[in-house]
N, C-alpha and C positions, 0 to 999 in steps of 0.2 A: 580479584580475578580468580584466586584460589578457591574462594567460596563458590563461585559460579561453576568452576570445573567439578568440584565435589558434588554440587547439586545435580549436574548433568550425569555424572557417574552414578549417583544413587538412583536417579530416575531410570537410567538404562538398565541397571542391575535388577531393579524390581521387575521391569518388563521382560528381561531375558529369563528371569527365574519363573515368572508366572505365565509367560506366553512364548515358550521356546519354539524355535523354528518358524517364527513369523517375521514379517518385515520390521517389526518394532524392536530393533536391536540398538546397540551402541551407535552405529553409524547413522541410523535414522534420527535418533535423538540429538546427536551432535549437530546435524543439519537443521532439524526442527527448532532446537533451542536458540539457534542464531536469530530466529525471527522474534523470539521473546526478548523484550527490551530489558527486563529486570531479572535479577536473580530471584527475587521474591515470587515472580510469576512461575519460575521453574519449580521452586520449593512448594508453591501452592498446588501445582499439578501433581507433584510427588505425594503430598499429603492426601490429596483426593484419591490417588491410586492406592495408597497404603490403607486408606479407610475402607476400601472395597476388598478387604483381604479374603472374604469368602468366595470371591470370583477367581476363576482360573480358566485357562484355555480360551475357547471361543467367546465366553461371556466377558472375560477380562479384555480380550481384543476389542469387543464392542464398547467397553468402557473407555479404552484408550482412544478409539475412533471418535467417540462422543466428545471427549475432552479436546482432542486435536481439532475436531470440527468446530467446537465452540470458539477455540482460539482463532481459527481461520476466519470465522464469521466476524469476530471482533476486529481482526486485522483488516478485513475487507471494509467493514463499516468505518474504521478510522481512516482508511485510504480514501473512501468516498467522501467523508467529511472534509478531509484535507482538500480534495478537488473542489468541493462545494465552496469552501472558504476562499480558495484561490480564485474561483470564478467570481465570487462576490467582490473580492478585492479588485479584480480587473474591472468589474462593472462600476465600482466606486471611483476608480481612477478615470474611467471613461467619462463619468458624470462630471468629474472635476475639470475636465478639459485637457488632461494630460494624455499623451499618446501611450498606448500599451505597446509592449514589444511586438505583439502580433500585428497591430496596426502599422507600426513602423516598418515591419517586414513587408507587409502588403504594399505600402507606399513605395518602398524601394523596388519591388517587383514591378509595380504598375509604371513607374517612371522609365524603367528599362523596356517594358513591353510596349508602351505607348510613347514614341518619340515626339519631339516638338512639332513636327510637321502635320500631326493629326488634328483635324478640326475639333473644336470643343474638347481639347485634351484634358483639361482639369475636371470637366464634368464626367468624362469617361473614367478618369482615375478615381474620382469620388465614388462612382458606382462600383468600381473594382474593389476599393477598400471596404465599402459596405457600412461606413459610419458617417455621422454628420460632422466630424471633426474639421473637414475642409470648409465648412460653412462659417466657422468662427474666425 
């Protein structure tokens, strides 16, 4: 934990020195680095910013924004990949014949919405759920 704090401190110091008066200060990096999962990722960003030592002011800010943008793109891609994997998992569960949480939720709602006195109740509920699980 101490190593991570030191890495954040070093990163924010570099930015405060080379881009004073911008939004890239200690508070920005404390929040931003919460999104970085590893201390190595923070240190890698620090090394990249240190290697661009001939940049300062607006050019340095552009470099920061590029690195922050790269991270945000990677974060978004990882999030989308996670969603894709979750959807695939649900599809696999659906193929196995097991009910997903969404299908069970829809079934519960349909049972409440369509009481027993409705003609062809289960056909209506099947259409409401939107899957072929009730056929099995």
